[in-house]
N, C-alpha and C positions, 0 to 999 in steps of 0.2 A: 456287345465291347467289341469295337473295329469292324462291324458290320456282321458279327456274330453273335446268336442267342445262346446262351447255355441254360439249360434248364437243371437245376438242383437239387439232390434229393439228400434224404437224411444220411447223414455221417459224410457229406459230399463238402469238400472247401475249396477255394481259389483263390489267388493272388494276384491281383488288380497292380500292375506295374505304374510308378509313377509316370504323371503325364499323357497317361493312357484315358481316352474319352469312354467314357461307360455310363449305362442307368441302370437300377436295378429295380424290378417290382416284383411285390409277394401276391401269390395269385391265392394261397392259402393260408389261413393263419397256422403263424410256427413260433417258434422259437431259435434265432441263430445268433449268433457269434458274430460281430463287426471290431476289427481293429485297424487302428489306421496310424500310419507310422508318421510323424511330421518330417517333413524333407530334409527340415535342419540337420535331425536328428539323425538320420541316415548319411548325411553328408559327412558329419562328425565322424563318427564311429565307422565309415565303410570309405575308407579314402578315394579309392575309385569308383566309388558309386554312381557317378553320371554315366559311366563306362560299363555299366552292371543293367541284364535283362535277367530278371527271375522267370523262368520257365516251368510254370505249378501248371501242370495239367489237370485238367478235373476228371477224367476218366484215364486210366493205362494200365494195360495188363503186364507190364514188366515189373516182376516179381521184387527187383531191388527199389525200383521206383514206389512201389505200395510200402515197402517197409519204411521209406525215406518219408514218405506223406503220411503215413501213422505217425511217426514221430513226429512230425509237425501239429499233426492234430490232437494229440495226447496233449502238446504245451499249449495249446488253444483250449481247451477243455480245463486245465489247470490253472490256467490265467482266469477263467470264467469261476470258476470254484473259490478265485483268493477274491475275486470283486464281489461274492454274493457272501463270502463267510465273512468277511473282513478281520482279520488274526493279528495280533501284533504283530507291527513292522510289514504291514500287509505290502507297503509301496516297496520296500529293499526286496521282496519276494517276488513281488512281480515284475521288477526292473531285471532282476537276475533273471526269470524267465523267457523277457522280451528279447534280452540278449542269446539265450539258449538258440529263441525263436531265428533269430537273426544270421546266428550260427550255421542253424541246420540249412537256411534257405543259402547264405550265402556259398556251403560246402557241397550242397546236394543239387541246386537246381539253379545257379549264376552260368549264365552263357555271356559272353564279351559282346558288346556290340559295336564289330567292327566295321561293317559295311555301310556305305555311302546311303543303301535306300533305308537300312532302318534308319539312322539318323535323320534323314529325311521325311521320314515318316513321323519321329518324334517330333520335328517343329510344325511339318502339316497339322499335327495335332493340336499344338500349344496355342494356335491360333484359336480353337473353342472354347479354349478355357473361361476367358471374358464371355463368351457366350452363355456358356451354362453356371456362369456367376451373376450375370445381369439378369437370367430366366428364376433364377432363384430368388432374388430380390424381389424380381418386378411380375411374378407370374399372373400378378392378380389384377393387374391392368392388361389392356388389351396392344399385343405384341404384334406388330404388321412383319412380315418377311424384308421388307426395305429397312424397318427401322434394325432387326435384329442382324442382318445384315451387314448394316454401318458398325455393329459392334464388333466384328469380326474384322471391318476395313475390308471387305469382298463385295463382288458386284453378289445381287440378290442370285442371281441363274447359279452363279459358281457355284454361291455359299450353300444354294438347297441341294447341288447337285454332289460336293464333300459332304454335308453335313449327313446326307443319305449313305455316301459311303464308309464312314468311318462309324456311324451311329446305326445303321441298319433299319433307320427308320427317321420320314419326315422332320423337318423340325417342329410344324405342327401337331405331329403324332407326338411327340417328344412333350413337347407345352403343355399337351392334352393329359400326358401321363403324370406329369409335376403337378397340375391341379386336381388330378381325380388321388394320387396319394394324401395327398394333405384332406381331402374330403372323404376319404376312407377313415382317415384318423377321426375326425369329428362325428362321424356315423356312429362309430362304437364308442366314443367317451364323453359325447354331449347329446343331451337331449332337443337341440335346436333343431327347426323345421327341416327338411332336404333343401325346400328354397331358399332359404335363408343362409345354409351351408355353398349352396351353389353359388350366389351373390357375392357371398364373402371370401370366395378364391376363383371368380373370374370366370364362371362359365355360364355363361348366357345361353346358351343353345342348348336346354333341355331335351329334346328329340336326341340329340347327336351325343348327348351325356350318356343316357340311358343304354342306347347302342354298344355305345364304349365299353360304360362298366358292366353289361351284362357278357361280353364279349372276353372280359379279362376274369370276371369273377364267375361266370356262369351262375349268376341270380340275380337278385333284384336288390336295390339298396335296402327295402325293408327285410328280407331276409337277413343281410349282413347285420343289421341291427340289432333285429331280431334274435340271433345265435351270439350274436355277443352278452347279450344280456344274460 
């Protein structure tokens, strides 16, 4: 995210601000909570949201910060329990916790976006939103740098440099990550052969796939599939 890599451990969480280009990768099997709040919802209930930036750090030594972040984590856990147990009027309770979560973020983690550099960064990042959406839809197809640079309305060399700056990896590395995430899901959820899975998700270079897969998961696809059964 923004050129940095964060390794989350048990009981850790992070907040990704609207418009921030990011990617995620699961190295080991785990259970995690993902909450996405629609931009329209935030704009409706936080009047100055477009000028807000939530500074929720993954690790911090400040005791007051730890106390406030613990509140956020507890709210998320409660939201998860509601989704799992589905008590009567669950939507009402879930929505009340969502407002409580936003209140904690707004009260304890908000900083105002007042400088031109921050606004310029957000503007620059917005150029890559169509790139991620295009990749999400078309990842199964061959995507050249020239083609994806046109999606961002940028020159290929400039696109490559900026994408690496904001994402911390090249576009081709990102594209392979997207493909491998889908391949991983099919490995553990289907009985399809590896060759058919690779073909279905647009990964044509088998040798490259094995190298990247082993680097990410520290084992072979066969081991992952065996472990999941």
